Backbone as numpy.savetxt, mean C-alpha at the origin, in Angstrom:
# Nx Ny Nz CAx CAy CAz Cx Cy Cz
-5.91 14.75 -1.95 -5.82 13.68 -0.98 -7.22 13.35 -0.49
-7.44 12.08 -0.14 -8.76 11.63 0.27 -9.10 12.02 1.69
-10.26 11.61 2.15 -10.74 11.96 3.48 -10.48 10.87 4.50
-9.89 9.77 4.06 -9.62 8.64 4.94 -8.53 9.00 5.94
-8.76 8.67 7.21 -7.75 8.93 8.23 -6.84 7.73 8.39
-5.61 7.97 8.74 -4.62 6.90 8.91 -4.81 6.25 10.27
-5.75 5.33 10.33 -6.05 4.64 11.57 -6.16 3.15 11.31
-5.86 2.33 12.32 -6.07 0.90 12.13 -7.54 0.63 11.80
-7.78 -0.36 10.96 -9.12 -0.76 10.56 -9.87 0.31 9.76
-9.16 1.28 9.20 -9.82 2.31 8.39 -10.54 1.66 7.22
-11.71 2.17 6.86 -12.50 1.64 5.76 -12.55 2.70 4.67
-11.65 2.58 3.70 -11.47 3.61 2.69 -11.38 3.05 1.28
-12.30 2.17 0.87 -12.20 1.62 -0.49 -12.32 2.73 -1.52
-11.44 2.66 -2.53 -11.48 3.64 -3.61 -11.00 5.03 -3.25
-10.42 5.20 -2.09 -9.95 6.53 -1.66 -8.90 7.08 -2.61
-8.90 8.39 -2.80 -7.88 9.06 -3.60 -6.82 9.60 -2.65
-5.72 8.87 -2.54 -4.62 9.25 -1.67 -3.35 9.48 -2.49
-3.54 9.91 -3.72 -2.40 10.18 -4.60 -1.51 11.24 -3.97
-0.19 10.96 -3.96 0.83 11.86 -3.41 0.70 12.08 -1.90
-0.09 11.28 -1.21 -0.27 11.45 0.24 1.00 11.10 1.00
1.24 11.80 2.09 2.35 11.48 2.98 1.80 10.68 4.15
2.00 9.36 4.09 1.52 8.46 5.14 2.70 7.74 5.80
3.83 8.43 5.85 5.02 7.85 6.47 4.72 7.50 7.93
5.09 6.28 8.33 4.90 5.77 9.70 3.43 5.62 10.09
2.50 5.72 9.14 1.08 5.60 9.46 0.73 4.18 9.89
-0.22 4.05 10.79 -0.71 2.74 11.21 -2.02 2.47 10.48
-1.92 1.67 9.42 -3.08 1.31 8.61 -3.32 -0.20 8.68
-3.01 -0.78 9.82 -3.18 -2.21 10.00 -4.64 -2.60 9.77
-4.83 -3.64 8.95 -6.16 -4.17 8.63 -7.08 -3.16 7.93
-6.51 -2.11 7.36 -7.32 -1.11 6.65 -7.86 -1.68 5.34
-9.03 -1.20 4.94 -9.61 -1.55 3.66 -9.31 -0.43 2.68
-8.32 -0.65 1.83 -7.91 0.32 0.81 -8.08 -0.28 -0.58
-9.05 -1.15 -0.70 -9.31 -1.83 -1.97 -9.60 -0.79 -3.05
-8.85 -0.89 -4.16 -9.05 0.00 -5.29 -8.63 1.45 -5.05
-7.91 1.70 -3.96 -7.48 3.07 -3.65 -6.40 3.55 -4.61
-6.38 4.85 -4.83 -5.34 5.50 -5.63 -4.25 5.97 -4.67
-3.13 5.25 -4.67 -1.99 5.59 -3.82 -0.76 5.88 -4.67
-0.98 6.39 -5.87 0.15 6.72 -6.74 1.07 7.72 -6.05
2.35 7.40 -6.10 3.41 8.26 -5.55 3.22 8.56 -4.05
2.40 7.79 -3.36 2.21 8.00 -1.92 3.48 7.62 -1.16
3.75 8.34 -0.09 4.88 8.02 0.78 4.35 7.16 1.92
4.61 5.87 1.84 4.19 4.90 2.86 5.40 4.30 3.56
6.47 5.07 3.59 7.71 4.59 4.22 7.44 4.23 5.68
7.83 3.01 6.05 7.70 2.50 7.42 6.25 2.45 7.90
5.30 2.49 6.99 3.89 2.38 7.37 3.56 0.95 7.76
2.61 0.80 8.67 2.13 -0.53 9.07 0.87 -0.83 8.28
1.01 -1.69 7.27 -0.11 -2.11 6.43 -0.38 -3.60 6.61
0.00 -4.15 7.76 -0.19 -5.57 8.02 -1.67 -5.91 7.93
-1.98 -6.92 7.14 -3.37 -7.36 7.00 -4.26 -6.44 6.21
-3.69 -5.40 5.62 -4.51 -4.44 4.87 -5.01 -5.05 3.56
-6.18 -4.61 3.12 -6.72 -5.02 1.83 -6.38 -3.94 0.81
-5.43 -4.25 -0.07 -4.98 -3.35 -1.12 -5.27 -3.95 -2.50
-6.28 -4.81 -2.55 -6.64 -5.44 -3.82 -7.02 -4.36 -4.84
-6.45 -4.48 -6.03 -6.69 -3.54 -7.13 -6.26 -2.10 -6.83
-5.48 -1.89 -5.78 -5.00 -0.55 -5.46 -3.90 -0.14 -6.45
-3.82 1.15 -6.71 -2.77 1.68 -7.58 -1.68 2.28 -6.72
-0.57 1.55 -6.60 0.58 1.98 -5.80 1.78 2.31 -6.70
1.50 2.71 -7.94 2.57 3.04 -8.88 3.46 4.13 -8.30
4.76 3.89 -8.34 5.78 4.85 -7.89 5.66 5.21 -6.41
4.96 4.39 -5.63 4.83 4.64 -4.19 6.11 4.26 -3.46
6.36 4.90 -2.34 7.49 4.57 -1.49 6.99 3.66 -0.37
7.34 2.38 -0.47 6.96 1.39 0.54 8.19 0.85 1.27
9.26 1.64 1.30 10.48 1.22 1.97 10.21 1.02 3.46
10.68 -0.11 3.99 10.53 -0.45 5.41 9.08 -0.63 5.83
8.14 -0.70 4.89 6.73 -0.87 5.23 6.45 -2.30 5.68
5.51 -2.46 6.58 5.08 -3.78 7.02 3.82 -4.15 6.24
3.98 -5.05 5.28 2.87 -5.53 4.45 2.58 -7.00 4.76
2.96 -7.43 5.94 2.77 -8.83 6.32 1.29 -9.20 6.27
0.99 -10.24 5.47 -0.39 -10.71 5.36 -1.31 -9.79 4.59
-0.78 -8.77 3.94 -1.62 -7.84 3.18 -2.12 -8.49 1.89
-3.27 -8.05 1.44 -3.83 -8.51 0.17 -3.48 -7.50 -0.91
-2.53 -7.86 -1.77 -2.10 -6.99 -2.87 -2.50 -7.60 -4.22
-3.54 -8.42 -4.19 -4.00 -9.08 -5.41 -4.37 -8.03 -6.46
-3.79 -8.21 -7.66 -4.05 -7.33 -8.80 -3.68 -5.86 -8.55
-2.85 -5.60 -7.54 -2.41 -4.24 -7.27 -1.35 -3.81 -8.29
-1.28 -2.52 -8.57 -0.26 -1.97 -9.45 0.88 -1.44 -8.59
2.00 -2.17 -8.60 3.19 -1.77 -7.86 4.31 -1.33 -8.80
3.95 -0.98 -10.02 4.95 -0.56 -11.02 5.73 0.65 -10.52
7.03 0.50 -10.49 7.90 1.61 -10.08 7.93 1.84 -8.59
7.22 1.04 -7.80 7.20 1.23 -6.35 8.52 0.77 -5.74
8.94 1.43 -4.68 10.14 1.03 -3.95 9.73 0.16 -2.77
10.23 -1.08 -2.77 9.91 -2.05 -1.72 11.14 -2.44 -0.92
12.14 -1.58 -0.86 13.38 -1.86 -0.14 13.06 -2.13 1.33
13.49 -3.29 1.81 13.31 -3.72 3.20 11.86 -3.79 3.64
10.92 -3.87 2.70 9.52 -4.06 3.06 9.30 -5.50 3.50
8.41 -5.71 4.46 8.07 -7.04 4.94 6.84 -7.51 4.17
7.04 -8.48 3.27 5.95 -9.01 2.45 5.60 -10.45 2.84
6.01 -10.88 4.04 5.73 -12.24 4.49 4.23 -12.50 4.50
3.82 -13.55 3.81 2.42 -13.93 3.80 1.51 -13.04 2.98
2.08 -12.06 2.28 1.26 -11.17 1.45 0.78 -11.89 0.19
-0.42 -11.57 -0.25 -0.97 -12.11 -1.49 -0.59 -11.17 -2.63
0.30 -11.62 -3.50 0.76 -10.81 -4.63 0.27 -11.37 -5.96
-0.73 -12.24 -5.94 -1.21 -12.83 -7.19 -1.79 -11.75 -8.10
-1.30 -11.74 -9.32 -1.76 -10.77 -10.30 -1.20 -9.37 -10.14
-0.38 -9.14 -9.11 0.19 -7.81 -8.90 1.21 -7.47 -9.99
1.25 -6.22 -10.40 2.21 -5.74 -11.38 3.41 -5.14 -10.65
4.60 -5.73 -10.91 5.79 -5.35 -10.18 6.90 -4.83 -11.10
6.59 -4.27 -12.24 7.63 -3.81 -13.15 8.28 -2.52 -12.63
9.50 -2.29 -13.07 10.21 -1.07 -12.67 10.90 -1.23 -11.35
11.10 -0.16 -10.64 11.85 -0.12 -9.40 11.09 -0.86 -8.29
11.76 -1.83 -7.68 11.18 -2.53 -6.54 12.18 -2.67 -5.40
13.43 -2.51 -5.69 14.43 -2.72 -4.65 15.55 -1.77 -4.74
């Protein structure tokens, strides 16, 4: 797991958060560009306005997560669970959404 703390406005580009438990974390407006979040538990996390461009969220749990206005451009969401996630205003251009999403 990386050294980035789960705080609003966290600046953690490229962080290795594979398998991290970030359930209910407040990562509003965090910079997680290019971060490794494979299989991370982000259930009910607040990622509103977060920069997740090129992030690897393969098989991540994003159920009930707030991704409103988040930048998910070119993110890998393959196999991620997005059940009841709020994606209003999120940028999903180029994002990979194959496998489990709902």
